[in-house]
N, C-alpha and C positions, 0 to 999 in steps of 0.2 A: 504494501499498498505505500501511495506515494503523500511526503507530508510538505509540498512542495509550498505551503504558505507559512507554515513554521519555520520550515528554512529560510525563508525570505525574512519573516521578521527576528530570527536571531542572527541573524549573518548582517542585517543591518544595523542593527540594535551594538551588536561588539567592532561592527566596522566604525560606525560612530564614535565611539567610545574611544579604540585606539589610535583613530585618526586626528583626534583631540590631543591625545596622550603626544604620537608624533609631531603635531604644529607646538606643543609645548617646550620639546627638546630640541626644536630650531627646522624638523625635516616636513619633509612633504604629507599632507595627508595621505596620500596614495601609498606611503611605505605604512600606516597602520591599517588601511585596507587590506593588503598584501596579508601582513601579519594575522589580521580575524582570518582568513582562509585555511594558513598554515596552524591555527591552535584549533580550529575548528575541524581542520582534518583528522588523519587517520592515522597520523606520527603523533598527534597530541593528545585532541580529547580522544582517539582512539584505542592512543594506547592508557591514558589514565582511568577511562570511561568503555571497554569497549561495546557493552549492551547500551548503552546512552548512543554512542557511536554511531553503530549499527542501525539501529531505529532512527535514527536522525538525516543521518547522510550516506547509506548505505549507497553502493552505485546505480541501483535500480531506480532509485528516486532522484535522480538529477537531472532527469531528462527534461524536466522543465523549467527549471533552474537554469542548465542548458542554454535554452531558449533567451532565456530575460538577459544572461549573458552575452549571448553574442547579439542582442540588441543595444544593450549597454556598447559593446565594442562599436557596431557598425555607427550608433549616435554619434560616439565618442569621434572615431575617425573622420565624419563627416565635420563635426566641428575645425579639423587640424589646419585650414585655409585660413581660419582666420586669427590664428594664433602670432603672427608675425609678417606684415609684407617683405618680400623681397628687396634689400636696396635701400631701407628706410627703417631702422630699429635704434631703438637705445636714444631716441633724441638727436640724432643727427648721422648723416647719410654716408655709408661705405662704400668703397668700391667695387667693383663687382667680380673682378678677379683676383683681389685676396682671399676671399672668402671662397674662392672655389677651391683656388688652391691651399689652403688648408682643409677643406673638407676631403679633399682627393688623397691627400697623403697621409690624415686621419683616419683614413677607411681603407688605405691600402697594406699602411703598416700593421694595425688591426686585423684582416682580412687575410694576410700573409700568417702572422701570428697564430691568429685561430685555428689555418689551416694546418699548419704547422703542429699543435696540439693534438688537436684533431685525428690526424692521422697516430699517432705516438700513442694516442688514448681510445684508440675506437675498440682496439683487443677488450678492454677493459668494463668500460661503460657503455657502447653501443655494439655487439660481436654481431647480432642478425640485424643489423639496417645496412640497407644499397651503401655502399663506398664512396661515392662520387657526392653523394645528396647530402650524405651526413657530413662530409671533410666540406664541402662550402657551404651548406646550410653552419655548420660552428664558425667559421670564417666571419661568413656576414652577419652573425649575430654577436659579433664580439666588437664589431666595426658600427655599428650604431649610435646616437645619440637622442636624448630623449628632449625635442624640443616644447612639448608642454611642460614637463618637470623644470627644464632648465628656464624656460620665463618665471614660474613661478621663483626659483632660485634665484634670480638676479633680481628679484622686484623686493624679495623679501630682504640682499643681502647689500649692506649702506657700504661697504670698503673696499666695492669694487671697481674698477675704474671705467669709465664712460667711455672707451675707445676699447675697453677689452669687452665688454659688453654686447654692442656693437657688433667687432667681427665674430665674436661666440654665436652669436644669434641667426646673424647673415650665414655662417660657415652651416649650422644646425639645419637651417632651412636647403640647404642643397645637399648634407648628407642627408637627410630625408628623402627627399626625390632620388636620388641614387639609391639608398636601400629600398624604398617601394619597388624600383624598377631593377632592384637585384631579388627581389622576394617572389615578383612573377617571373622572371628570367630561370629562376631557382625551381620554382614550383611548375613550370613548363618545361625543364630539364629531367625534373623528378616524372612527370606524369609519362613522357615519352619514355622511361625505362620501365615505368610500371604498365604501360596498356600499346597497344599499335602506333608507332612511329606517326604513320599519315595519320591517325585521325588525331594524336594529338597534336600535331600539324596542324590539322584544321583546326580544334580548338584555339590556336593558339595566334590564327590569322582571322578566325571571328572575334579574339578580344580584340585585337588593334582594328578590326572594324568596326569596335564598339568605341572607343578610343576617341579613333574620326568622327564617326558621330556625334560622340559626346561632346567634344572641344568643337568641332567645323560647323555644325547644324544645332543642336541641339542652345548650346552655350548663346552664339549671338540671337536666336529667338526668343530665350530668359531676356536677354540683357532691351531687347527691345521693345517686350511687352509692358504697356502702361494700367500701371494701376491705378493710378488716382489716390486720391485720401478718402474716398469715401469711408460707411463703416463698414466694419467687417474686410475690407480688401487685405489687411494684414491676416487673417485666416486663409486666405487665396494665398497669398507668398507662402507661409510655412506647409498647407498641404501640399503647394505642389514640391517644396522642396522635401518634405519628408517620404513623399510619396515616390522619388524619382531615386530618393536616398535607396530605399529598400529596391526598388527595380533594379537599381544597379546592383548591389549586392545579389541579388536574385540572380541576376543575370551571368557573375563573376563567377558565383559559386557553382551555377547550373554546368559554366565551359569549365569546371576542374580546378576553380583558384580559387580564393578565399575572397569571401564577401568584403571584406576589408578595405580588397583594391577596387570595388564597385563602390564604397563609400568613400573613397578619395576623389575618385571619377566625379562623381555627384559635388562633393566640394568644390571644386574647380570649375564647376559648372554654373554652381550659385551665387558662390564665393563674392561677386561683385554685384549680385542685383540689388539696388538701393533700396536700405530700411532690413534689410532681411536679418542682417545680424544680431541689433538689436530685438527685434519682434522675436528669434529664436530664442533668444537667450534666455529671455522673457517668459516664456513656455516651454517648447520642448526641452532647450539647455538645461533649465534648471532643474526639470523632474528626471531628465538623465544623471545630472550629475546628484540630485540628491540619494538617488534609487539605482537606477542601473547601470550605473561606473562603478558604485563599488558593487555590487552586483558580479559584475565582472573581474576584477583585481579580488576580491575573494574567491571567485570561482576557482582563479590561476593558482593562489595559494591553495586552494581543495585537490586540486589536479596534481600537483605535490608531494612527490614519498621518499623519506628522510629511513626508509629500512635499510637503503642503498651504503648511509653514511657508518653502516653500524663495521662494516669494512674500512679500515686504515687505510688503503689504498685511494679510495675516492677521497677522503679528505688531503691526501697530496695533491691530488689531480685538481680539486676545489681550489687548492691553494696555487697551483701550476695556471686556470686559466684567470684567475685576480691580476696574478702577476703580469700574464703575457697580455691581460685586456688592458689593463694601466700604464705599461711602457708602448704598448702600440699606440694606444689613443692620444695619450698624455705626449708619447716623445714623436709620434707621428706631425701633431697640428701644431707642437713645437716647432718641427723642422717648415711644415707650411708655414707658417708666421714669420717666420726668422726669414726665409727666401721671399717672403713678401714686403721684407722689409721693416717688420714688426723690431721693435726695442724688445730685449729677451726677458723682461717682467709681465711685459704683455702677453708678449708669445706663450711665456709658462700659465700666466692666467688662463687664457683660453682656450690651452691645453686641457686645465685642471676642469673648464667647465664643459669641455667635449666631451669631458669621462664621463657624464651622467648618462645613465643609463635609463633606467625606470618605466614609462609608460612604452614607450618603442620600442626595447627590447621583450615586454610580456608580451604585448602583441606578434612577434617574429615569432617569439615562443612557444605561446598557443597557437600560432600556423604549424610548425614545425611538429610538434605533440601532435594533431587533428591530423596534418595528412600520414601520420606513419614515419615521420623524416626521424625526428629524435628518441630515443627511448626514454622512459621514466625517469631513470637515475638521469641522464647528462640535462636534461630538462631541468632536473630541483637542483644540478648544481648548478646551471645558469641563469636561475632563477635566483638563488642565493648571492649570484656574483651582480647579476641585476639590481639588487638589493643595496649589498655590500659598496657597488660604487657610486650609487644614486645617497645613501646617508655619509659616504666619506666627502662628498662635493664641498658642502659647507665648511666643515673644518678641517679640510686638505687648502682652501681658499686662503683661511683666516690665518694657517700657519703661514702660508709662502709672504699675506701681506705683513705678517710681521717680520719673516725672516729677509724677504725683498727693502724692509725699509729701514729696518737697523743701520746697516752701512750708511744712511744718509743720515739718522740723527745722531750717530756718532760722528761725523765728519762736521755735523754741523757745532756739535758741543768742544769740538779741538779748535776751532775756529774763534767758538765766542770765549775758549781760556787763553790762544793765541793771543788775541786784543785786547784780553787785560794783562 
């Protein structure tokens, strides 16, 4: 028997409480919402009280919760185009070439390190998964940056340089674009290896056709529609956007790709519609943020299993993945920033900010688990990596600011003493 209403109530209460607790410690509430799923999952609640866990969250009763979580993910991806416009962020414009360079170097370094670690760890963490799909997906998982969480961190952290925030946000936008293109290509590659090549090629061409129709036919029509200011016109805007978002998600899902890709396509079709963002945020966005999005994050935590962590070798692989992710993203972004002419301190700040995982990482991991590319063990390891990298962003920024400003303060103090 399904207890999905009770599941939803319990998850929302725990997610809100832990989300508030995370915010009190200077973290994004996403951390608390994921932690809610981890606590209510088989590893924690199941270990403390198997009877209660089996009654509330047995795998056969999670189908309704999964549907709500998928809807929350689709609506969350639809809002991605409103987070920050390319080329104009953090109160000042930035050139396009530098953010692209930073994004490319950060992704390439992380991707290479992730693939290398995946090759070595596959026998221990995913022996029954397809070789190339697994290797490439692990590389992609390490190379993403979470734009929504990054926006929140920059807004809440006062000691970040304005120029660092500008370059980090712009670079994260390009990283998101590259990452979602990579996800689409990897899903296509995986489907070709799992099914008939001709059938997969037809589906890929159909997806490209859907992209072209959306961007070059539907988008211009949407921008030309004049709704006026009559009462109820905003309902038409929201309904059109909501329905196209669901239709796009359904189309990409039916083609063998993930629904999130269709939601992103719909986002860029409707993102410039006058007045839609404000009206969406006041209605659908508010409901999604309060109820559906926490369900998605908590469901992501519920899918993790820490039974594999009883093996000491898995802890070792977790440490290697964390080290590789930090070195690849921070080092690659730093190198890209320096090649673009940024000062060392600015390039390092940008690198630390670009190491934020969070939301996008979770979406990518969910896609990998759902398609059978990642094993539950790998999913759990990379989920912990996403949480750890996001939690460490603000402390690392504060430490770097203290370190980088210390020589200047010492120099000014020495100059003052010399004058005396």
